[in-house]
Backbone as JSON Lines, residues from 0, in Angstrom:
{"i":0,"aa":"M","n":[-35.49,38.48,-68.84],"ca":[-34.48,38.38,-70.23],"c":[-33.01,37.29,-69.84]}
{"i":1,"aa":"D","n":[-32.92,36.41,-70.47],"ca":[-32.12,35.9,-70.01],"c":[-31.06,35.96,-71.14]}
{"i":2,"aa":"I","n":[-29.67,36.23,-70.61],"ca":[-28.48,36.88,-71.41],"c":[-27.98,35.73,-72.24]}
{"i":3,"aa":"N","n":[-28.32,34.4,-71.88],"ca":[-27.45,33.22,-72.33],"c":[-28.47,32.92,-73.74]}
{"i":4,"aa":"K","n":[-29.75,33.4,-73.7],"ca":[-30.6,33.16,-74.81],"c":[-30.15,34.08,-76.25]}
{"i":5,"aa":"I","n":[-29.61,35.38,-75.51],"ca":[-29.12,36.53,-76.43],"c":[-27.72,36.42,-77.15]}
{"i":6,"aa":"F","n":[-26.61,35.63,-76.05],"ca":[-25.71,35.49,-76.78],"c":[-25.89,33.82,-77.54]}
{"i":7,"aa":"G","n":[-26.79,33.19,-76.95],"ca":[-26.85,31.94,-77.91],"c":[-27.86,32.17,-79.44]}
{"i":8,"aa":"A","n":[-28.18,33.21,-79.34],"ca":[-28.94,33.62,-80.8],"c":[-27.57,33.81,-82.19]}
{"i":9,"aa":"F","n":[-26.03,34.33,-81.62],"ca":[-25.45,34.23,-82.25],"c":[-24.5,33.11,-82.36]}
{"i":10,"aa":"N","n":[-24.84,31.9,-82.49],"ca":[-23.87,30.85,-82.55],"c":[-23.85,30.46,-83.83]}
{"i":11,"aa":"S","n":[-22.92,30.05,-84.21],"ca":[-23.09,29.67,-85.68],"c":[-23.43,28.49,-85.79]}
{"i":12,"aa":"S","n":[-23.32,27.68,-86.67],"ca":[-24.27,26.41,-86.88],"c":[-23.16,25.15,-86.84]}
{"i":13,"aa":"S","n":[-21.87,25.55,-87.38],"ca":[-20.96,25.12,-86.86],"c":[-20.27,24.34,-85.64]}
{"i":14,"aa":"R","n":[-21.08,25.09,-84.67],"ca":[-20.89,25.03,-83.12],"c":[-21.99,24.56,-82.48]}
{"i":15,"aa":"D","n":[-21.32,23.99,-81.39],"ca":[-23.03,23.13,-80.9],"c":[-23.1,24.19,-79.18]}
{"i":16,"aa":"D","n":[-23.98,24.31,-78.82],"ca":[-24.09,24.95,-77.92],"c":[-23.71,24.73,-76.54]}
{"i":17,"aa":"D","n":[-22.92,23.5,-76.23],"ca":[-22.3,23.3,-75.42],"c":[-21.32,24.18,-75.1]}
{"i":18,"aa":"D","n":[-20.19,24.38,-76.52],"ca":[-19.24,25.19,-76.48],"c":[-19.1,26.71,-76.27]}
{"i":19,"aa":"F","n":[-20.5,27.25,-76.06],"ca":[-20.48,28.45,-75.62],"c":[-20.73,28.53,-74.01]}
{"i":20,"aa":"P","n":[-20.16,29.14,-73.49],"ca":[-19.75,29.47,-72.31],"c":[-21.05,30.47,-71.52]}
{"i":21,"aa":"Q","n":[-21.57,29.87,-70.76],"ca":[-22.71,30.17,-69.82],"c":[-22.22,31.69,-68.94]}
{"i":22,"aa":"V","n":[-23.01,32.63,-69.32],"ca":[-22.63,34.0,-68.88],"c":[-23.42,33.87,-67.05]}
{"i":23,"aa":"T","n":[-22.78,33.7,-66.05],"ca":[-23.23,33.61,-64.67],"c":[-23.12,34.75,-63.86]}
{"i":24,"aa":"F","n":[-22.28,36.23,-64.06],"ca":[-22.26,37.21,-63.52],"c":[-23.19,38.05,-63.6]}
{"i":25,"aa":"L","n":[-24.23,38.31,-64.73],"ca":[-25.6,39.06,-64.63],"c":[-26.71,38.44,-63.92]}
{"i":26,"aa":"T","n":[-26.14,37.81,-63.22],"ca":[-27.48,36.98,-62.88],"c":[-28.44,38.2,-61.89]}
{"i":27,"aa":"S","n":[-29.96,38.27,-61.45],"ca":[-30.56,38.95,-60.18],"c":[-30.0,38.85,-59.36]}
{"i":28,"aa":"E","n":[-29.25,37.91,-58.97],"ca":[-28.76,37.37,-57.31],"c":[-27.45,38.62,-57.3]}
{"i":29,"aa":"W","n":[-26.47,38.29,-58.15],"ca":[-26.03,39.37,-58.29],"c":[-25.69,40.98,-58.29]}
{"i":30,"aa":"K","n":[-26.89,41.5,-58.56],"ca":[-27.08,42.77,-58.73],"c":[-27.45,43.26,-57.42]}
{"i":31,"aa":"V","n":[-27.09,44.2,-57.11],"ca":[-28.05,44.84,-55.65],"c":[-28.3,46.08,-55.8]}
{"i":32,"aa":"D","n":[-29.65,46.35,-55.72],"ca":[-30.03,47.61,-55.83],"c":[-30.16,48.4,-54.58]}
{"i":33,"aa":"E","n":[-29.55,49.39,-54.86],"ca":[-29.5,50.36,-53.54],"c":[-30.41,51.21,-53.14]}
{"i":34,"aa":"E","n":[-32.14,51.22,-54.11],"ca":[-32.8,51.68,-52.87],"c":[-34.0,50.54,-52.65]}
{"i":35,"aa":"N","n":[-33.35,49.43,-52.77],"ca":[-34.28,48.74,-51.47],"c":[-33.25,48.19,-50.48]}
{"i":36,"aa":"H","n":[-32.53,49.13,-49.66],"ca":[-31.4,48.91,-48.94],"c":[-31.69,49.32,-47.77]}
{"i":37,"aa":"P","n":[-31.47,48.96,-46.28],"ca":[-32.11,49.27,-45.26],"c":[-31.29,50.61,-45.08]}
{"i":38,"aa":"R","n":[-30.01,50.91,-45.3],"ca":[-29.14,52.38,-45.05],"c":[-29.93,53.02,-46.05]}
{"i":39,"aa":"Y","n":[-30.57,52.87,-47.37],"ca":[-30.94,53.9,-48.02],"c":[-32.41,54.45,-47.67]}
{"i":40,"aa":"F","n":[-33.19,53.16,-46.69],"ca":[-34.48,53.91,-46.29],"c":[-34.15,54.94,-45.01]}
{"i":41,"aa":"I","n":[-33.48,54.59,-43.89],"ca":[-33.25,54.77,-42.97],"c":[-32.95,56.43,-43.6]}
{"i":42,"aa":"R","n":[-31.52,56.59,-44.45],"ca":[-31.09,57.99,-44.73],"c":[-32.1,58.84,-45.32]}
{"i":43,"aa":"M","n":[-33.35,58.27,-46.39],"ca":[-34.18,58.73,-47.06],"c":[-35.21,59.55,-46.21]}
{"i":44,"aa":"F","n":[-35.39,58.74,-44.77],"ca":[-36.25,58.8,-43.87],"c":[-35.89,60.29,-43.05]}
{"i":45,"aa":"T","n":[-34.38,60.19,-43.14],"ca":[-33.9,60.81,-42.1],"c":[-33.92,62.38,-42.8]}
{"i":46,"aa":"K","n":[-33.59,62.03,-44.18],"ca":[-33.24,63.57,-45.02],"c":[-34.51,63.99,-45.6]}
{"i":47,"aa":"L","n":[-35.75,63.32,-45.44],"ca":[-36.98,63.89,-45.85],"c":[-37.52,64.91,-44.66]}
{"i":48,"aa":"I","n":[-37.18,64.09,-43.41],"ca":[-37.81,64.59,-42.42],"c":[-37.12,66.49,-41.88]}
{"i":49,"aa":"L","n":[-35.95,66.25,-42.02],"ca":[-34.72,67.28,-41.5],"c":[-34.77,68.72,-42.7]}
{"i":50,"aa":"N","n":[-34.93,67.87,-43.98],"ca":[-35.16,69.45,-44.94],"c":[-36.61,69.49,-45.45]}
{"i":51,"aa":"Y","n":[-37.59,69.28,-44.73],"ca":[-38.96,69.53,-45.13],"c":[-39.08,71.09,-44.81]}
{"i":52,"aa":"T","n":[-38.37,71.98,-44.03],"ca":[-38.26,73.38,-44.18],"c":[-38.07,73.58,-45.27]}
{"i":53,"aa":"N","n":[-37.48,73.42,-45.91],"ca":[-36.82,74.02,-47.63],"c":[-37.91,73.42,-48.84]}
{"i":54,"aa":"Y","n":[-38.16,72.4,-48.31],"ca":[-38.97,71.48,-49.14],"c":[-40.55,72.73,-48.73]}
{"i":55,"aa":"N","n":[-41.11,73.05,-47.73],"ca":[-42.47,74.19,-47.77],"c":[-41.75,75.05,-48.24]}
{"i":56,"aa":"K","n":[-40.74,75.77,-48.33],"ca":[-40.72,77.23,-48.63],"c":[-40.48,77.16,-50.11]}
{"i":57,"aa":"Q","n":[-39.71,76.17,-50.85],"ca":[-40.16,75.83,-52.42],"c":[-41.79,75.97,-52.71]}
{"i":58,"aa":"L","n":[-42.33,74.85,-51.79],"ca":[-43.74,75.11,-52.11],"c":[-44.7,76.02,-52.19]}
{"i":59,"aa":"S","n":[-44.18,76.82,-51.17],"ca":[-44.84,78.36,-51.09],"c":[-44.26,79.25,-52.2]}
{"i":60,"aa":"R","n":[-43.22,79.17,-52.95],"ca":[-42.95,79.89,-53.89],"c":[-43.26,79.49,-55.18]}
{"i":61,"aa":"I","n":[-44.05,77.9,-55.6],"ca":[-44.48,77.69,-56.68],"c":[-45.8,78.03,-56.49]}
{"i":62,"aa":"F","n":[-46.95,78.19,-55.29],"ca":[-48.15,78.28,-55.49],"c":[-47.95,79.96,-54.75]}
{"i":63,"aa":"T","n":[-47.91,80.72,-55.45],"ca":[-47.98,82.2,-55.15],"c":[-49.24,82.67,-55.91]}
{"i":64,"aa":"S","n":[-50.4,82.45,-55.53],"ca":[-51.31,83.25,-56.0],"c":[-52.71,83.36,-54.91]}
{"i":65,"aa":"P","n":[-53.14,84.48,-55.36],"ca":[-54.54,85.21,-54.49],"c":[-55.4,84.18,-54.54]}
{"i":66,"aa":"D","n":[-55.74,83.41,-55.25],"ca":[-56.75,82.16,-55.13],"c":[-56.45,80.91,-54.15]}
{"i":67,"aa":"I","n":[-55.56,80.89,-53.81],"ca":[-54.51,79.65,-53.31],"c":[-54.28,79.84,-51.86]}
{"i":68,"aa":"N","n":[-55.22,79.68,-50.8],"ca":[-54.7,79.42,-49.61],"c":[-53.38,78.75,-49.43]}
{"i":69,"aa":"L","n":[-52.27,79.28,-48.94],"ca":[-51.32,78.97,-48.72],"c":[-50.98,77.91,-47.42]}
{"i":70,"aa":"Q","n":[-51.6,78.4,-46.67],"ca":[-51.83,77.24,-45.5],"c":[-52.07,75.66,-45.62]}
{"i":71,"aa":"E","n":[-53.15,76.17,-46.39],"ca":[-53.3,74.67,-46.79],"c":[-52.52,73.96,-48.0]}
{"i":72,"aa":"V","n":[-52.08,74.65,-49.03],"ca":[-50.78,74.31,-49.26],"c":[-49.63,73.1,-48.37]}
{"i":73,"aa":"Q","n":[-49.37,74.24,-47.5],"ca":[-48.17,73.95,-47.01],"c":[-48.42,73.27,-45.91]}
{"i":74,"aa":"D","n":[-49.95,73.11,-45.45],"ca":[-50.06,71.88,-44.4],"c":[-50.49,70.44,-45.51]}
{"i":75,"aa":"A","n":[-50.55,70.71,-46.62],"ca":[-50.5,69.65,-47.42],"c":[-49.6,68.86,-47.73]}
{"i":76,"aa":"G","n":[-48.55,69.73,-48.23],"ca":[-47.41,69.48,-48.42],"c":[-46.61,68.57,-47.23]}
{"i":77,"aa":"E","n":[-46.92,69.49,-46.08],"ca":[-46.07,68.4,-44.72],"c":[-46.75,67.13,-44.42]}
{"i":78,"aa":"W","n":[-47.99,66.79,-45.28],"ca":[-48.39,66.02,-44.64],"c":[-48.23,64.77,-45.66]}
{"i":79,"aa":"M","n":[-48.06,64.96,-46.81],"ca":[-47.55,64.03,-48.01],"c":[-45.92,63.46,-47.31]}
{"i":80,"aa":"L","n":[-45.15,64.82,-47.11],"ca":[-43.63,64.44,-46.82],"c":[-43.07,63.41,-45.92]}
{"i":81,"aa":"Y","n":[-44.34,63.71,-44.56],"ca":[-44.39,62.65,-43.07],"c":[-45.0,61.58,-44.17]}
{"i":82,"aa":"E","n":[-45.87,61.53,-44.48],"ca":[-46.17,60.18,-45.1],"c":[-45.17,59.64,-45.86]}
{"i":83,"aa":"R","n":[-44.55,60.27,-46.64],"ca":[-43.76,59.53,-47.55],"c":[-42.18,59.01,-46.61]}
{"i":84,"aa":"A","n":[-41.94,59.57,-45.77],"ca":[-40.68,59.52,-45.08],"c":[-40.72,58.09,-44.41]}
{"i":85,"aa":"F","n":[-42.44,58.28,-43.84],"ca":[-43.02,57.04,-42.91],"c":[-42.94,55.74,-43.62]}
{"i":86,"aa":"F","n":[-43.17,55.95,-44.84],"ca":[-43.09,54.4,-45.83],"c":[-41.68,54.31,-45.83]}
{"i":87,"aa":"Y","n":[-40.54,54.99,-45.94],"ca":[-39.57,54.83,-45.85],"c":[-38.88,53.8,-44.33]}
{"i":88,"aa":"L","n":[-39.02,54.46,-43.86],"ca":[-38.63,53.89,-42.19],"c":[-39.35,52.74,-41.97]}
{"i":89,"aa":"K","n":[-40.83,52.02,-42.37],"ca":[-41.53,50.79,-42.05],"c":[-40.94,49.81,-42.78]}
{"i":90,"aa":"S","n":[-40.09,50.16,-44.15],"ca":[-39.17,49.39,-44.69],"c":[-38.2,48.55,-44.1]}
{"i":91,"aa":"V","n":[-37.89,49.29,-42.96],"ca":[-36.9,48.72,-42.22],"c":[-37.14,47.58,-41.43]}
{"i":92,"aa":"D","n":[-36.94,46.63,-41.83],"ca":[-37.51,45.26,-40.56],"c":[-36.82,45.23,-39.4]}
{"i":93,"aa":"L","n":[-37.39,45.68,-38.25],"ca":[-36.93,45.05,-37.0],"c":[-36.26,43.72,-36.47]}
{"i":94,"aa":"H","n":[-36.66,43.09,-37.18],"ca":[-37.01,41.63,-36.91],"c":[-35.48,40.57,-37.93]}
{"i":95,"aa":"D","n":[-35.02,41.42,-38.72],"ca":[-33.79,40.93,-39.8],"c":[-32.9,41.65,-38.88]}
{"i":96,"aa":"K","n":[-31.93,40.34,-38.77],"ca":[-30.66,40.78,-38.59],"c":[-29.58,41.39,-39.27]}
{"i":97,"aa":"Y","n":[-29.64,41.98,-40.63],"ca":[-29.21,42.12,-41.51],"c":[-29.55,43.89,-41.16]}
{"i":98,"aa":"H","n":[-30.87,44.02,-41.07],"ca":[-31.64,45.26,-41.09],"c":[-31.1,46.13,-39.8]}
{"i":99,"aa":"I","n":[-31.25,44.85,-38.54],"ca":[-30.62,45.4,-37.23],"c":[-29.11,46.35,-37.42]}
{"i":100,"aa":"K","n":[-28.38,45.76,-38.06],"ca":[-26.9,46.0,-37.69],"c":[-27.08,47.0,-38.89]}
{"i":101,"aa":"I","n":[-27.39,47.64,-39.92],"ca":[-27.46,48.35,-40.45],"c":[-28.31,49.81,-39.58]}
{"i":102,"aa":"I","n":[-29.18,49.34,-38.99],"ca":[-30.38,50.38,-37.8],"c":[-28.84,50.91,-36.94]}
{"i":103,"aa":"F","n":[-28.02,50.24,-36.65],"ca":[-27.42,50.56,-35.6],"c":[-26.09,51.53,-35.92]}
{"i":104,"aa":"E","n":[-25.48,50.97,-37.29],"ca":[-24.91,51.97,-37.86],"c":[-25.12,53.19,-38.33]}
{"i":105,"aa":"E","n":[-26.7,53.27,-38.37],"ca":[-26.87,54.55,-38.94],"c":[-27.87,55.33,-37.71]}
{"i":106,"aa":"A","n":[-27.85,55.09,-36.52],"ca":[-28.02,55.65,-35.4],"c":[-27.18,56.78,-35.03]}
{"i":107,"aa":"T","n":[-27.83,58.2,-35.26],"ca":[-27.35,59.25,-34.89],"c":[-28.15,60.3,-34.3]}
{"i":108,"aa":"P","n":[-27.63,60.91,-33.76],"ca":[-28.6,62.32,-33.32],"c":[-29.65,63.17,-34.32]}
{"i":109,"aa":"K","n":[-29.42,62.34,-36.06],"ca":[-30.15,63.25,-36.84],"c":[-31.57,62.54,-36.66]}
{"i":110,"aa":"L","n":[-30.55,61.03,-36.74],"ca":[-32.25,60.3,-36.97],"c":[-32.99,60.45,-35.81]}
{"i":111,"aa":"E","n":[-32.26,60.5,-34.81],"ca":[-33.07,60.64,-33.23],"c":[-34.06,62.1,-33.22]}
{"i":112,"aa":"E","n":[-33.92,62.92,-34.02],"ca":[-34.4,64.35,-34.01],"c":[-35.54,63.91,-34.88]}
{"i":113,"aa":"A","n":[-35.25,63.41,-36.5],"ca":[-36.39,62.73,-37.35],"c":[-37.37,61.8,-36.74]}
{"i":114,"aa":"L","n":[-36.84,60.97,-35.81],"ca":[-38.14,60.18,-35.29],"c":[-38.77,61.04,-34.27]}
{"i":115,"aa":"N","n":[-38.27,62.05,-33.93],"ca":[-38.76,62.9,-32.67],"c":[-39.94,63.42,-33.02]}
{"i":116,"aa":"K","n":[-39.48,64.17,-34.3],"ca":[-40.37,64.99,-35.13],"c":[-41.31,64.65,-36.04]}
{"i":117,"aa":"S","n":[-41.31,63.23,-36.16],"ca":[-41.91,62.71,-36.9],"c":[-43.33,62.52,-36.12]}
{"i":118,"aa":"L","n":[-42.81,61.66,-34.72],"ca":[-43.67,61.16,-33.43],"c":[-44.34,62.35,-33.08]}
{"i":119,"aa":"Q","n":[-44.4,63.38,-33.53],"ca":[-44.57,64.97,-32.71],"c":[-45.71,65.07,-33.95]}
{"i":120,"aa":"F","n":[-45.78,65.3,-35.38],"ca":[-46.41,65.31,-36.15],"c":[-47.47,64.21,-36.01]}
{"i":121,"aa":"F","n":[-47.59,62.47,-36.13],"ca":[-48.37,61.73,-36.24],"c":[-49.7,62.13,-35.09]}
{"i":122,"aa":"E","n":[-48.84,62.38,-33.64],"ca":[-49.31,62.9,-32.39],"c":[-50.2,64.29,-32.79]}
{"i":123,"aa":"N","n":[-50.24,64.92,-33.3],"ca":[-51.06,66.25,-33.94],"c":[-51.63,65.97,-34.61]}
{"i":124,"aa":"E","n":[-51.42,64.54,-35.65],"ca":[-52.64,64.4,-36.72],"c":[-53.4,63.09,-36.34]}
{"i":125,"aa":"E","n":[-53.45,63.3,-34.89],"ca":[-53.77,61.64,-34.12],"c":[-54.15,60.52,-34.95]}
{"i":126,"aa":"E","n":[-52.6,60.45,-35.51],"ca":[-52.3,58.96,-35.83],"c":[-51.62,58.07,-35.35]}
{"i":127,"aa":"Y","n":[-52.5,57.17,-34.34],"ca":[-51.68,56.82,-33.18],"c":[-50.69,55.42,-33.31]}
{"i":128,"aa":"E","n":[-51.84,54.79,-34.75],"ca":[-51.27,53.9,-35.12],"c":[-49.47,53.57,-35.54]}
{"i":129,"aa":"K","n":[-49.21,54.96,-35.94],"ca":[-47.67,55.66,-36.87],"c":[-47.29,56.06,-35.62]}
{"i":130,"aa":"C","n":[-47.69,56.99,-34.39],"ca":[-46.88,57.09,-33.61],"c":[-46.43,55.55,-32.84]}
{"i":131,"aa":"A","n":[-47.18,54.58,-32.33],"ca":[-46.74,53.36,-31.92],"c":[-45.32,53.02,-32.49]}
{"i":132,"aa":"V","n":[-45.7,53.1,-34.24],"ca":[-44.03,52.35,-34.84],"c":[-43.16,53.28,-34.45]}
{"i":133,"aa":"L","n":[-42.98,54.94,-34.71],"ca":[-42.09,55.58,-34.31],"c":[-41.35,54.82,-33.08]}
{"i":134,"aa":"K","n":[-42.41,55.15,-32.18],"ca":[-41.52,55.1,-30.73],"c":[-41.1,53.51,-30.47]}
{"i":135,"aa":"K","n":[-41.67,52.5,-31.55],"ca":[-40.91,51.24,-31.21],"c":[-39.76,51.43,-31.88]}
{"i":136,"aa":"Y","n":[-39.36,52.09,-32.94],"ca":[-37.76,52.55,-33.72],"c":[-37.0,53.05,-32.69]}
{"i":137,"aa":"L","n":[-37.38,54.09,-32.1],"ca":[-36.76,54.76,-31.02],"c":[-36.63,53.82,-29.67]}
{"i":138,"aa":"D","n":[-37.67,53.36,-28.98],"ca":[-37.0,52.47,-27.98],"c":[-36.32,51.57,-28.32]}
{"i":139,"aa":"F","n":[-36.65,50.94,-29.8],"ca":[-35.19,49.96,-30.1],"c":[-33.93,50.49,-30.12]}
{"i":140,"aa":"L","n":[-33.96,51.74,-30.69],"ca":[-32.56,52.3,-30.46],"c":[-31.96,52.95,-29.24]}
{"i":141,"aa":"N","n":[-32.85,52.81,-28.22],"ca":[-32.39,53.29,-27.05],"c":[-31.97,55.17,-26.79]}
{"i":142,"aa":"F","n":[-33.16,55.51,-27.7],"ca":[-33.09,57.01,-27.6],"c":[-34.07,57.87,-26.6]}
{"i":143,"aa":"S","n":[-35.1,57.13,-26.99],"ca":[-36.14,57.85,-25.88],"c":[-35.86,56.8,-24.66]}
{"i":144,"aa":"S","n":[-36.46,58.12,-23.42],"ca":[-36.41,57.33,-22.35],"c":[-37.51,56.92,-21.98]}
């Protein structure tokens, strides 16, 4: 949608289009989408991994039926959670200078803990490709030895 066309629709016939000011502050380049920012990705990854115990408790309360195997529900919930968290982490590009700057700004013991928990989970699931990606982030931040 072009904001200039919208405002141009209200021009009177006595005015030329050149007299109408161009609106440039509402362009897509000006707008910053916070959900596509590396800081958002890193924080969401960390938050999801470190808060998953609360998630599992809530999931257990929802599915309290004798017909449902609660352990299977918890396992499925845990898998979904780690997959979603991994999606956020892999959205951070280790080859982009700006992303690297943000990674180092967000490097905390909580991030290290989240990376290690994720690594352990995917090792247990035998998803070694994801383990390699997580290890790359750990090595990049020098959290692992």
